[in-house]
ROSE-4610 file (N, C-alpha, C; in Angstrom, 1 decimal, always signed):
// ROSE-4610
residu = [X/X/X/X/X/X/X/X/X/X/X/X/X/X/X/X/X/X/X/X/X/X/X/X/X/X/X/X/X/X/X/X/X/X/X/X/X/X/X/X/X/X/X/X/X/X/X/X/X/X/X/X/X/X/X/X/X/X/X/X/X/X/X/X/X/X/X/X/X/X/X/X/X/X/X/X/X/X/X/X/X/X/X/X/X/X/X/X/X/X/X/X/X/X/X/X/X/X/X/X/X/X/X/X/X/X/X/X/X/X/X/X/X/X/X/X/X/X/X/X/X/X/X/X/X/X/X/X/X/X/X/X/X/X/X/X/X/X/X/X/X/X/X/X/X/X/X/X/X/X/X/X/X/X/X/X/X/X/X/X/X/X/X/X/X/X/X/X/X/X/X/X/X/X/X/X/X/X/X/X/X/X/X/X/X/X/X/X/X/X/X/X/X/X/X/X/X/X/X/X/X/X/X/X/X/X/X/X/X/X/X/X/X/X/X/X/X/X/X/X/X/X/X/X/X]
num = [1/1/1/2/2/2/3/3/3/4/4/4/5/5/5/6/6/6/7/7/7/8/8/8/9/9/9/10/10/10/11/11/11/12/12/12/13/13/13/14/14/14/15/15/15/16/16/16/17/17/17/18/18/18/19/19/19/20/20/20/21/21/21/22/22/22/23/23/23/24/24/24/25/25/25/26/26/26/27/27/27/28/28/28/29/29/29/30/30/30/31/31/31/32/32/32/33/33/33/34/34/34/35/35/35/36/36/36/37/37/37/38/38/38/39/39/39/40/40/40/41/41/41/42/42/42/43/43/43/44/44/44/45/45/45/46/46/46/47/47/47/48/48/48/49/49/49/50/50/50/51/51/51/52/52/52/53/53/53/54/54/54/55/55/55/56/56/56/57/57/57/58/58/58/59/59/59/60/60/60/61/61/61/62/62/62/63/63/63/64/64/64/65/65/65/66/66/66/67/67/67/68/68/68/69/69/69/70/70/70/71/71/71/72/72/72/73/73/73/74/74/74/75/75/75]
x = [+14.1/+13.6/+13.4/+14.1/+14.0/+12.9/+12.0/+10.9/+11.0/+11.1/+11.1/+9.9/+9.2/+8.0/+8.3/+7.7/+7.9/+7.0/+7.2/+6.4/+6.2/+7.2/+7.1/+6.2/+6.1/+5.2/+3.8/+3.6/+2.3/+1.3/+0.0/-1.0/-1.3/-2.0/-2.4/-3.2/-4.1/-5.0/-4.2/-3.2/-2.3/-1.5/-1.0/-0.3/-1.2/-2.4/-3.3/-3.6/-3.8/-4.1/-2.9/-1.7/-0.5/-0.4/-0.7/-0.6/-1.7/-2.9/-3.9/-3.5/-2.9/-2.5/-1.4/-0.5/+0.5/-0.1/-1.0/-1.6/-2.4/-3.1/-4.0/-3.1/-2.0/-1.0/-0.4/+0.0/+0.7/-0.3/-1.5/-2.5/-3.1/-2.7/-3.2/-3.0/-1.8/-1.4/-0.9/-1.7/-1.3/-0.4/-0.4/+0.5/+2.0/+2.3/+3.7/+4.3/+3.5/+4.1/+3.6/+4.5/+4.1/+4.1/+3.2/+3.1/+4.3/+4.8/+6.0/+5.5/+6.5/+6.2/+5.5/+5.8/+5.2/+3.7/+3.2/+1.7/+0.8/+1.1/+0.2/+0.0/+1.1/+1.0/+0.3/+0.6/+0.0/-1.5/-1.9/-3.3/-4.0/-3.4/-4.1/-4.2/-3.2/-3.2/-4.3/-4.5/-5.5/-6.9/-7.1/-8.3/-8.7/-7.7/-7.9/-8.4/-7.7/-8.1/-9.5/-9.9/-11.3/-12.3/-12.0/-12.9/-13.0/-11.9/-12.0/-12.5/-12.8/-13.3/-12.2/-10.9/-9.8/-9.1/-9.6/-9.0/-9.3/-8.3/-8.5/-8.4/-9.3/-9.3/-9.3/-8.7/-8.7/-9.3/-10.0/-10.5/-9.3/-9.5/-8.4/-7.6/-8.3/-7.5/-6.6/-7.1/-6.3/-5.1/-5.4/-4.3/-3.3/-3.7/-2.8/-1.8/-2.4/-1.6/-0.6/-1.1/-0.2/+1.0/+0.7/+1.7/+2.7/+2.2/+3.1/+3.9/+3.4/+4.1/+5.3/+4.9/+6.0/+7.1/+6.7/+7.7/+8.4/+8.1/+8.8/+8.3/+7.1/+6.5/+5.3/+5.0/+3.9/+2.8/+1.5/+0.4/+0.0]
y = [-52.5/-52.8/-51.4/-51.2/-50.0/-50.2/-49.2/-49.2/-47.9/-48.0/-46.8/-46.8/-45.7/-45.5/-44.5/-44.6/-43.7/-42.5/-41.7/-40.6/-39.6/-39.2/-38.2/-38.7/-40.0/-40.5/-40.9/-40.8/-41.2/-40.1/-40.5/-39.5/-39.0/-37.9/-37.4/-38.4/-39.1/-40.1/-41.3/-41.7/-42.8/-42.4/-41.2/-40.7/-40.7/-40.3/-40.3/-41.7/-42.6/-44.0/-44.6/-44.3/-44.8/-44.2/-42.9/-42.2/-42.8/-43.1/-43.7/-45.1/-45.8/-47.2/-47.2/-46.3/-46.1/-45.7/-44.7/-44.2/-45.3/-46.0/-47.1/-48.2/-48.5/-49.4/-48.9/-47.6/-47.0/-46.9/-46.7/-46.5/-47.8/-49.0/-50.2/-50.5/-50.1/-50.3/-49.0/-48.2/-46.9/-46.9/-48.1/-48.2/-48.3/-48.6/-48.6/-47.3/-46.2/-44.9/-44.0/-43.6/-42.7/-41.2/-40.5/-39.0/-38.4/-37.3/-36.6/-36.0/-35.8/-35.2/-33.9/-33.1/-31.7/-31.7/-32.9/-32.9/-32.6/-33.3/-33.1/-31.7/-31.0/-29.6/-28.7/-28.9/-28.1/-28.3/-29.6/-29.9/-29.3/-29.4/-28.8/-27.3/-26.7/-25.2/-24.9/-25.6/-25.3/-25.5/-26.6/-26.9/-25.7/-25.2/-24.1/-22.8/-22.5/-21.4/-21.5/-22.7/-23.0/-22.7/-23.2/-23.0/-21.6/-20.8/-19.4/-18.5/-19.1/-18.4/-17.6/-17.9/-17.2/-17.9/-19.1/-19.8/-19.1/-19.1/-18.6/-19.7/-19.7/-20.8/-20.1/-20.8/-20.3/-21.3/-20.8/-21.7/-22.2/-23.3/-24.0/-23.1/-22.3/-21.5/-20.5/-19.9/-19.0/-19.7/-20.8/-21.6/-22.0/-22.4/-22.9/-21.7/-20.6/-19.4/-19.1/-19.1/-18.8/-19.8/-21.1/-22.1/-21.9/-21.7/-21.5/-20.3/-19.2/-18.0/-18.3/-19.0/-19.4/-20.2/-21.1/-21.9/-21.2/-19.9/-19.1/-19.3/-19.9/-20.1/-19.2/-18.9/-18.1/-19.0/-18.5/-19.3/-18.8]
z = [+74.9/+73.6/+72.9/+71.9/+71.1/+70.0/+70.0/+69.0/+68.2/+66.9/+66.1/+65.2/+65.3/+64.5/+63.4/+62.2/+61.1/+61.3/+62.4/+62.8/+61.7/+61.0/+60.0/+58.9/+58.7/+57.6/+58.1/+59.4/+59.9/+59.8/+59.6/+59.5/+61.0/+61.1/+62.4/+63.1/+62.4/+63.0/+63.5/+62.7/+63.2/+64.4/+64.4/+65.6/+66.8/+66.7/+67.8/+68.3/+67.4/+67.7/+68.5/+68.0/+68.7/+70.1/+70.2/+71.5/+72.5/+72.0/+72.8/+73.2/+72.4/+72.7/+73.8/+73.7/+74.7/+76.0/+76.0/+77.2/+77.9/+77.1/+77.6/+78.3/+77.8/+78.4/+79.6/+79.6/+80.7/+81.9/+81.7/+82.8/+83.3/+82.8/+83.3/+84.8/+85.2/+86.6/+87.2/+87.7/+88.2/+89.4/+90.1/+91.3/+90.9/+89.6/+89.2/+89.1/+89.0/+88.8/+90.0/+90.8/+91.9/+91.4/+92.0/+91.7/+92.3/+91.6/+92.2/+93.6/+94.4/+95.8/+95.7/+94.7/+94.7/+94.3/+93.8/+93.4/+94.6/+95.7/+96.9/+97.4/+97.7/+98.1/+97.0/+95.8/+94.7/+94.6/+94.7/+94.7/+95.9/+97.1/+98.3/+98.2/+97.6/+97.4/+96.4/+95.4/+94.4/+95.0/+95.8/+96.4/+97.4/+98.1/+99.0/+98.2/+97.1/+96.3/+95.7/+95.4/+94.9/+96.0/+97.2/+98.3/+98.7/+98.5/+98.8/+97.7/+96.6/+95.4/+94.7/+95.0/+94.4/+93.3/+92.9/+91.8/+90.5/+89.6/+88.3/+87.2/+86.3/+85.3/+83.9/+83.0/+81.6/+80.7/+79.6/+78.6/+77.9/+77.1/+76.5/+75.5/+74.6/+73.7/+74.4/+75.5/+76.3/+77.0/+77.5/+78.2/+77.2/+76.0/+75.0/+74.6/+74.4/+74.0/+75.1/+76.3/+77.4/+77.5/+77.4/+77.4/+76.3/+75.1/+73.9/+74.1/+74.6/+74.9/+75.9/+77.0/+77.9/+77.3/+76.4/+75.7/+74.6/+74.4/+73.4/+72.0/+71.9/+70.5/+70.4/+69.1/+68.8/+68.3/+68.5/+67.9/+66.6]
């Protein structure tokens, strides 16, 4: 079933509502979607770094800048 939304004409609020509705529906039955195989090892590694006090965390503005820079976009 193809669904086309007038995204370019939607307000930011309407886009967020649509996104929330989709997310709510997608998360109704989590057993339908398996995590990728790489999630387990990455989570265990992160937990180990936290236990050892070696984990590094960024605040959201810094993380966003870093992600945009990696994607080749400027903030």
